[in-house]
C-alpha positions, 0 to 999 in steps of 0.5 A: 266691218259693222254688223247688227247684234241682237240686244233685246226683244221688242217686248222687253221695252214699252214706249218711254222705257230704256235699258242698258245693253251690251253689243260688240263689247260696248255698253249702250243705252237702248230706248223705245219711243213711239215704237222706234228704238234708239241706241247710244253710248251709255256713259253721260259725258259729264261724269259717266252716269248710266243713261240707260237708267235715265228718265225719258221725256219726249225725246230727251233722256235725263242722266240719273246722276246729275240731270244732264239731258241728251236727245235720243235721236241724235245724241246731242246735249240739250244745252251744248250742241257741241257735246254729242254721244255716239249713236248707233243704228237699230233695226227690228228683225222679227221680235229681235231688236238689233244694234249695228256695231 
């Protein structure tokens, strides 16, 4: 059964920032955009680069290793919609950011 796990505080990330977090034994990328939080698998589908360390522009995060881009809202690659990262539900409870795993 899925459960929400605390991974960060709201103040840990400013809009446009991301970080790598751990939830339920999984390494995930967490981003904040326009006050909302988005979570998805941290490993780029190309070569496993750390997406949580990538740059965010609008809704696309760019992998710092080879420049592959993914939509933070749905996990889709910008050039090939058949390539998609697993995304995770997020919620804010008080000051805590939580991810469903």
